[in-house]
C-alpha positions in Angstrom: -9.9 20.9 -40.9 -6.8 18.4 -40.9 -5.6 16.8 -44.2 -3.0 13.8 -44.4 -0.9 13.3 -47.8 0.1 10.1 -48.7 1.5 9.0 -52.1 0.3 11.9 -53.7 -3.1 11.4 -52.2 -4.8 14.2 -49.4 -7.0 12.3 -47.0 -9.4 15.3 -45.4 -10.3 15.0 -41.5 -13.5 16.6 -41.4 -14.5 15.2 -37.9 -12.7 17.9 -36.0 -9.4 15.6 -35.0 -5.9 15.0 -36.4 -3.0 13.1 -35.7 -1.6 15.7 -33.8 -4.1 16.8 -31.7 -3.5 13.9 -29.3 -0.2 13.4 -27.4 0.7 10.4 -25.5 4.2 10.1 -23.8 5.1 13.5 -25.9 4.1 12.3 -29.5 1.4 12.7 -31.8 -0.9 10.0 -32.4 -4.4 9.3 -33.2 -7.6 8.4 -31.1 -7.0 4.8 -31.7 -3.4 4.5 -30.7 -4.5 6.1 -27.3 -7.4 3.6 -26.7 -5.2 0.2 -27.2 -2.1 2.4 -24.9 -5.0 3.0 -22.1 -6.4 -0.8 -22.7 -2.5 -1.6 -22.4 -2.2 0.2 -19.3 -5.1 -0.8 -17.6 -3.9 -4.7 -18.2 -0.2 -3.7 -16.9 -1.5 -2.2 -13.6 -4.3 -5.0 -13.4 -1.2 -7.5 -13.5 0.5 -5.1 -11.3 -1.9 -6.3 -8.6 -2.4 -9.4 -9.2 1.8 -10.6 -8.6 1.2 -9.2 -4.6 -2.0 -11.1 -4.1 -0.5 -14.5 -5.6 2.8 -14.1 -3.5 0.0 -13.5 -0.1 -1.9 -16.8 -1.2 1.3 -18.3 -1.7 2.8 -17.9 1.8 -1.1 -18.1 3.4 -0.6 -21.7 1.8 2.4 -22.0 3.4 1.3 -21.2 7.1 -1.4 -23.6 6.7 0.5 -26.0 5.6 2.8 -26.1 8.7 -0.3 -25.3 10.7 -1.9 -28.9 9.6 1.6 -30.5 10.8 0.9 -28.6 14.3 -2.3 -30.0 14.2 -1.4 -33.2 13.7 1.6 -33.3 15.9 -1.1 -32.0 19.2 -3.7 -34.2 18.2 -0.8 -37.2 18.6 -0.2 -35.5 21.7 -3.6 -35.8 22.7 -3.7 -39.1 21.9 -1.7 -39.7 24.8 -3.5 -38.6 27.0 -6.1 -40.7 29.1 -9.7 -39.9 29.4 -9.4 -39.9 33.2 -6.4 -37.8 32.8 -5.9 -34.7 35.3 -5.6 -31.7 33.7 -2.6 -31.1 35.2 -0.5 -34.0 34.6 2.4 -33.3 32.0 2.9 -36.4 29.7 4.2 -35.7 26.1 5.9 -32.8 24.3 5.4 -31.0 21.3 8.4 -31.4 18.8 10.5 -28.4 18.5 9.8 -27.6 14.8 5.8 -27.4 16.0 7.1 -25.6 18.6 8.8 -23.0 16.3 6.0 -23.0 14.2 3.7 -22.1 17.0 6.1 -19.2 18.5 6.5 -17.9 14.4 2.2 -17.6 14.1 1.2 -16.6 18.1 4.5 -15.3 19.3 6.2 -16.3 22.7 4.8 -19.3 24.2 3.5 -19.6 27.6 4.8 -23.0 28.9 8.5 -23.3 29.7 9.2 -26.8 29.0 7.8 -28.7 25.9 6.1 -31.0 28.0 2.5 -30.0 28.2 -0.8 -31.0 30.2 -4.0 -32.3 28.8 -5.4 -28.8 29.1 -2.3 -27.3 27.4 -2.8 -29.5 24.7 -6.9 -29.1 24.0 -6.4 -25.4 24.4 -3.6 -25.3 21.9 -5.7 -27.4 19.6 -8.6 -24.8 19.8 -6.2 -21.9 19.1 -4.4 -23.7 15.9 -7.6 -24.9 14.4 -9.3 -21.4 14.8 -5.9 -19.9 13.5 -6.6 -22.4 10.8 -10.3 -21.2 10.2 -9.2 -17.6 9.8 -6.8 -18.5 7.2 -8.9 -20.3 5.2 -11.3 -17.4 5.6 -9.1 -15.1 4.3 -7.7 -17.6 1.5 -11.6 -17.8 0.2 -11.4 -13.6 0.1 -8.0 -13.7 -1.8 -9.0 -16.1 -4.3 -11.8 -13.9 -4.7 -10.2 -10.9 -5.5 -7.8 -13.0 -7.7 -10.4 -14.2 -9.9 -11.9 -10.7 -10.5 -8.0 -9.4 -11.0 -8.1 -12.3 -13.8 -10.8 -11.4 -15.0 -10.3 -8.0 -15.6 -6.9 -8.4 -17.0 -8.3 -10.7 -19.3 -11.0 -8.2 -20.1 -8.4 -5.6 -21.0 -6.2 -7.6 -23.1 -9.2 -8.8 -24.9 -10.4 -5.0 -25.5 -6.7 -4.4 -26.4 -6.6 -6.9 -29.0 -10.2 -6.4 -30.3 -9.2 -2.5 -30.7 -6.0 -3.2 -32.5 -7.8 -5.9 -34.6 -10.8 -3.1 -35.9 -7.9 -0.3 -36.5 -5.8 -3.0 -38.5 -9.5 -3.8 -40.3 -10.3 -0.3 -41.1 -6.9 0.7 -42.0 -7.2 -2.2 -44.9 -10.4 -1.3 -45.6 -9.6 2.1 -46.4 -6.2 1.5 -48.0 -8.3 -1.0 -50.1 -11.1 2.1 -50.9 -8.5 4.3 -52.0 
């Protein structure tokens, strides 16, 4: 049995744990302090997962915006070809910024100059649309994960807040009853 002396009043703990029985960062603490610390650490850990995920989403959105611009450029280029155009006719050219984006997303490009054939334009339109679809699918998964992490973080902070409130109420009641 442990006892605590406060203002010449001795409180006895008969449930088997004293303040010195639990250690947190090398200090003796009570059970409530441990529970609060665990809730805070859980919230911090979840917050640590949110930041990289948010960065990944931001980067993906930037890539999607760039690919949207490339898609518009390719669509304009496709409009330069007549419906009777042969697939080997070279008409327009891809803007350098669009070419740079394609190199950044797909790696090296397989045409030597910027003038493109109708078939090349159609092929790149499909590649860009497929990449946009893939990025959108990944974005949906990441947004679901982000929502889950935010819910977990909110739950952890709510738990810590509730614990602190309950402990405060309990301590107030104990002091009032003394």
